[in-house]
N, C-alpha and C positions, 0 to 999 in steps of 0.2 A: 194408630200403629203402636204396638207394644214395644217398649224399650228393653233391649237386652241389658242385663246387669252382670257385674263381675264381683265376686266375693273377695274382698281384700284382706280377709283374716290371715295373719302370718302363718306360714307352714312351720312345722316343728324343726325343719332345717335351720330356721332363724336362730334357734338355741345354739346350734353348732357355730354359727357365725359369731355370736356373742362370745362364745368360749375362745374364739381365735382372735379377738381384738387385742391390741397392744395395751398393756396395763402393767401395774406393779403390785406386789403383795401388800406393801404399805398402803397403796391407793385403795385396793379392794377392802382391806381391813378397816380403813377409815370410814367407808360407807356403813359398815356395821356399827362402828363406834358412834357415828352420827345418829343412827337410829336409837342407840342406847341413851345418849346424852340429850337428844332433842326434847325440849320442854313439852311439845305436843305429842311425843312418842313415849319413849321409856322414861324420860326425865330422871335418869339414874344419877346417884351421887358418886358411884364408882363403877368401873368396868375392869374386869380381870381377864386377860388373855393368857392362855396356857398353850405352850408349844411342846409337843411330844415328838422329837425327831425320830425315835425308833419306830413308832407306829404311823408317822407322817400325818399327824392331825394337829389342827389348831382349834382351840375352843374359846368362845367368847361368852362370858357370863356377866350379866349386869344385875344390879339390885333395883331396877326400875319397876314401873307399875305393871309390866307385862303387856303383851299385844292384845288387841281386841279380837283378832283372828290371825292365826299363823298363815292363812291363805294370802294375806296382804303381802307377805314377804316374797311369795312365789309368783305374784302377778305384776307384770310391768305396767306402770302407770297407775296402780292402785295407791292413791295417796290420801292422807287425812286432810290435805290442803294446807293452807298457810296458818301458822299459829305464831304468837309472839316469841321472838328469840330463837325460832327454829329455822335452821338453814334448809332443811328438806322441803321441796315444793312440788317435785315432779313425779315422785313415787317410782323411781327407776334404779337408784343407786344400790340399794340392798339386794335387789333381785340380780342385777348385773354382777355384783360381788360374789354371791354364792354360785352363780353359773360359771364365772371365770376361774375362781379359786379352787373349787372342789369338784371331784368326780362324784362324790356322794355327800349329802348333807343331812344332818339330823337336827331337828328343832323342837324345843320344849318351851312353852310359855306358861307361867303360873300366876294366877290372880284369884283373889277371893276363895282360896282353898281348893281351886280346881285347876287342872292342868290340861293343855292341849298339845298333842305331839304328832309328828309325822316324819318319815324318812323319804328322801328323794334321791334316786340314782338317775342321773341325767342321760347316760348312755341308753338305758332301757327305753326311755320315751323318745329319744331321737331315732333309734332304730325302728321303733314301732310306728314312727311318723304320727305321733299323737301327743297333744299337749297334756301335761300332767293334771290330775285333779288332786286335791289336798283334803285329807281327813281333818275337818275342823271341829270334831266332837270334843266337848269338855267333859272331863271325868274327875271324880274326887281324887285329889293328889295323894299318892302313897309312895313309899320307898320302892315299890315294885314297878311303878310307871314314871317315876321322876328321879333324875340324878340327885344324889345326896346333897351336893353343894347348893342346888336350887331349892330343894325341899327344906333345907335348914333356913334359907332366907325367908321363905313364905311368899315371895313374889319376885317377879323378874323374868328374864329370858336367858336361855342357854342354847347356844348354837355350836354344834360340833362339825367341823369341816374335815373331810378326808381328802387330803390334797390331791389334785390331779397330777398325773405322772410328770407332766411338763413343768410343774411349778416348783422351782428351787429358789432359795433366797439365802441371804446372809443375815442372820438374826440380829446382830448388833446394829447393822445399818437400818433394818426395819424399825427397831426400837428407837433409834435416833430420829427417824422420819416421823414416827408417831408422836414422840415428845415434842418435836418442833411444830407439828400440825395442831396438836391439842394444847399448846401453851395457853391459849385463852381459857380453856376449861380448867386447867391446873391453877391459873390465877383466880378463877372463880371458886377455888377450894374443892374442886372435884378431883377424884383420884383415877389414875390409869396405871394398872399393874401388869407386869409381864412375868410369867413363870416359865422356866424351862425345866422339863423333866429329863434328867440325865442319869448315867450310871452312878455318878458320885452323889446323887441326891437331888433335892428340889431347890432351885435357885429362883427366888422371887425378888424382883426389883421394881420399886415405884419409879415411874418415869417423871422426870423433872423438867420444869420450864427452862429451856436453854437461855432465855433472856433475863434470868435473875441477875446476871452480871450488871444490869442497869443500877442495881443497888450501889455499885462502886463507881458510878459515872462521875467523871471529873466535873462535867457540866451537863445539864439536861434542859429540855424544853417540854412543857406539859401542854397537852391539847385537850380542849373542851369546847367544841364548836358545833354549830348547826349549819350545814351546807345547803344553800338554796339552789335548786335545779331549774333548768329552763321550763320544765313542765309544772313548776309550782310546788314540788315536793320540798320538804324540809327534813334533811337527813342528819342525824346526830353522829358525831365522831369524837372519841376520846382516846387518849393514850399518852405515851412519853417516848421521846427520842433523846439519847444521850451520847456523850463522847467518852469512849473507853480507851484508856492507854493500855498497850500491850495485851490486846484481847487474845485469849488462847484459842488455838484451832481445836476442833473445826468450827467453833462458834465465831471465829474471827472473820468469817465471810460477812462482809458488810451487807446491809439491806434492811428495809423496814417491813416488818411482818404486818400485813393487812388481814384482819380477822373479822368474822361475824359469828355470833353465838359461841359455840364451843370450840371452833376450829379456825385455823389460818386459811384464808382464801388464796393469797399469793404473797410472795416476797418481792419487793421492788427496789430498784435503785434510780428510778426515773426522777425522784424528787431531789437528786443530787445535781440536777441540771436545770437551769432557768427555762421558762416556757419558750423563749425565743432562741435558746441554744447558745446565747452569747457568753454564759457563765457555766463552766463545767467543773465539777469537783470529783475526785476519786471516792471520797466518802469513807475511806478505810478507817475503821474504828468508830464510825458513826452508825449506831444501831438503835433499834427500838421497835415499838409496836403501836398500831392504831386499831382500835376495835370499832366497827361500824354498828350503829344502833338500829333500833326498830325502824322499818320502812325501806331498808336496803335490799330486801329479798328480790323484788322484781328486777333489780339492777345486776344481779349475780348470774354468771353463766351456769348453764345446766351442769357442766363438769365441775363446778365449785372451785375453780382455780383461777378465776378472773372476774373483773367487773365488766359486764357486757353493755356498757354505755360509755363510749369514748369521750363525749363532751363532759359528762359528770366526772369521769376519771381525771381528765385534764384539769378541771377546776380544782379538784382535791390535791393533785400533785403540785399545782402552782401555789396553793395556799401553804402546803407543807414546806416547799422550798423557801418561801419568803420567811417563814418562822425559824427554820434551822440554818438559814444562810450564815449568820454569825458563827455558828458551830463549824460549818463546813470551811469557812475562810480561815478560822483559827487553826483547825486541824490541818488544812493544806499548808499553812505557813510553818507549823511545827514539823511536819513531815519533810518539807523542803529543807528546813534547817538541819535536820538529821542527815539528809543526803549530802548537804554541803559540808557537814562535819566529816563525812567519809572522804569527800574529795579533798578537803584540807589536809587530812592525814596523809593521803597519797602525795600531795604536792610538797609537803615539807621537806622531803629528801630531794625532790626534783629541783627545788629552789636552792639547794646546795648550802643550806645554813642550819643553825641551831634554832629552827623555827619554833616559835610558841604559837600553837593553833588556838584560835578563839572563835567560838560560834555562839552567837547571842542567845541567852536564856536557854541553854542546853546543858546536859550533863557532861561530865568529864569525857573527852574523846576516848573512844576505844582504841586499842592498839593491837588488835588481834586479827585484822582483816587479811583475807587470803583469797587467792584463786580467781574465781570466775566473775563474770558479769561486769568487768571493768572496775573491780574494787581494788586492784593494784597488786595484791599478793604480797605486800611488804609488812614487816614487823618493825614498828617505829617507836622508839622511846623519846618523847618530846623533850625530856630533861637532859638528854645526852647528845653530844655532837654527832652529826650524820656524815658518813663517808661520801665523798663525791662519786658520781657514776661516770664522770668524764675522765677517761684515762689520760687525756692530754693535760688535765689539770695538775698532774704530778710534776710539771716542769716549773711550777711557781708556788711560792708560799703566800697565799692571800688570806685575808680575813674571810670568814664565812659570809655567804650572800645575804639572803633575807632572813632576819632573825625574828621577825614578827609577822604573822599572816592572820588577818582578820577577815573571815568570810561571813556575810550576813545576808539574810533574805529580807527584802524590803518591799513596800507597796509601790505600785506603778507611779503614784504622784511623787514619791520620794526620789525617784531616779530619772525624772523628767521623760518618762516614756521609753527609756533605753532598755535593752534586754539584759545587759550586764555591763558593769563599769568597775575598773580597777583604778586605784589612786595610790601613788607612792607617798608614804608618810615618812619624812626625814630622809635618811640615807640607807636604812636597812629594814624598812617595814612597808607592807602593802596591805591596803584595805580593799576588799572586793564586795560589791553589792550585786545581788541577783534579783531581778524583777519577779517576785513570786506571784504577781497577778497576771502575768502574760500567758496567753494561750499555749505557746510553745512549751513553756516551763510546766504548765499544768498537764499537758499531754504527755510529757516525759514522766511525770509522776503517776499518771494513770496507766501507763504501759505496764504489761506483765510479761517479763520482769521489768522493773523500773528502768527507764533508759538513762542509766548513769553516764554512759558515754557522751550523750548529747550535753548533759549538764557539765560534765568535766571539760568538754571541748570549749564550751562558752567561757568558763572560768580561765582556762589556759590561754585562750586567745586574748581575753581582756588583760591578763597579766603580761603577756608577751608584748602587747602594744605599749604598755608603760615602760617595760624594761628596755625595749628597743630605743626609746627616746630618752633614756637616762644613763649617761656615760658612767656615773658613779656606780650604779647597780650592775651595769655590764662588767665593769672591772672587778667588782666584788664576786661575781658569779662565775666568770669564765676565765679560762687560761689565756695566755698571750696568743697562742696559736689559733685558738677559737676566735679571739677578738680580731685577729688579722683577717680571718676568713669573713667575719661579719662586716669589717670595714670595706671589703671588696664589693659588697652588695649595695644595691640602692635601698632606699628606705622600706619599700614594700617587700622586697625579697629578704631583707634583714629580719623583718618581723616574722615572715613565714618560716625562716630558718630557726628562729628562737622557738616558735611553736613546735616545730619538728623535734628539736632537741629536748624540750620539756616533755613532750608526749613520749619520746623514746625512753626517757629516764623513768617515767611512770610505768611504762609497760615492762621495763626490765630493772626493777628497783633493787637496791642493795639489801641483801638479807644477811644479817649477822650469822657467822658460822661458829659452831662450838670449837673450843680449843682442841688441838690434836691430842690424841691419847698418848700417854707416855708409854714407852716400851716397857715390857715386863721387867727387864733388868734394871732400868732406872727406878721403877717403883720399889723393887726389892732393896736397892741401894738407899733410897730415901727412907724406907722403913728402918 
């Protein structure tokens, strides 16, 4: 019996489906840059992208070896296969890019003094329900059949994309994404240039590695390792991860860039958490890069944006976490200290004294906090007496309350497992320790925005417990009428009321007012 068969060759409508996939301009251009930089493809030393907003074109020119046949660019799955250091493996990225990005595309490739050229208008072939054929003829290169820029190079590839009507983009954002994606290529001393043609002239910018800030890292960890996989492969990894203080935006977004060959595959924060999840760090200011060496290609996703082997990825992340753990812990402790400094500045007026605020190993406290996020909104000069917020305190002349406040982030072992502890020092000073290793404190730091209210509440409650049990401090801080109210309460309610009064003082702090303006007549008399 003869078997019926069905021809599964894709119909031309498949091209239309590819044009309507979800993608970005930076992502599509990256596929073309991959082909230019790929060691087994163009192996170019530089790629020059030119954007002409008026004519809605983007051109990609490289000084590589040129293509063996321009037909490869137009045929899905036509790949040169695996070559050392080359991320391309499946032969689909460049084809998808020119389909998605352009309504019409022109391609020239030049090698050995000969040029091959063709133009493709996708709508014509989709409407004709016919897959395109490509003119792969090689001709002697002349200025009549070769763009001047390519002709002067003597070799390379030039692609001019006439943007599809639906493709709009923000050029600075695309430039930033390309710079971030091709940071490995830039570190390998390759160049990526972007030129914009505008009414005011021609603007050319070399794209720079955004992770050059690692040159200014306070501390860093270098990686040079070989990862053994369950299948017996040995995969090289090298790179550097550092701790950067006051990292500028938008580079301040933490993460480790994982790259292969000329480009970044993905940026991850998974290595800021231990494999069992028991230790989690925000990692703000901890940045770096890891470049994957030869042998990683089969482990990469087709989309070039992930490692498609979870066990291997998990082993890599576990190793990275163990090596950068000291950086993460130090960074977390420093950030907690800064947050406690904010809280101490808010508390100094609430404690009703000429408080001297001290936060260990930190810069001089700022005095310009205001407004939102639980930061208090007060302007405090620690060198000057603070006015009381309690109107009832006007019935007595007392010494100021707490004159020294010491807030410190400590390790779990230094605080006997407690979350927060306050200690009265003498008759007018309080020391506060906050457990920087505890998960609750770390989660408060990881929150966006940082959960300052939680940290503040911990410190206030610890202080209130000590004040409630200390008659001398109570007398120094509160008026007679307030003391009488406190004496009427039992121990638990007394502590809760003190917390309430301290919280209310922080929420409605005293803000110094400028002196009233003199009447015009008085100013004239003074003159």
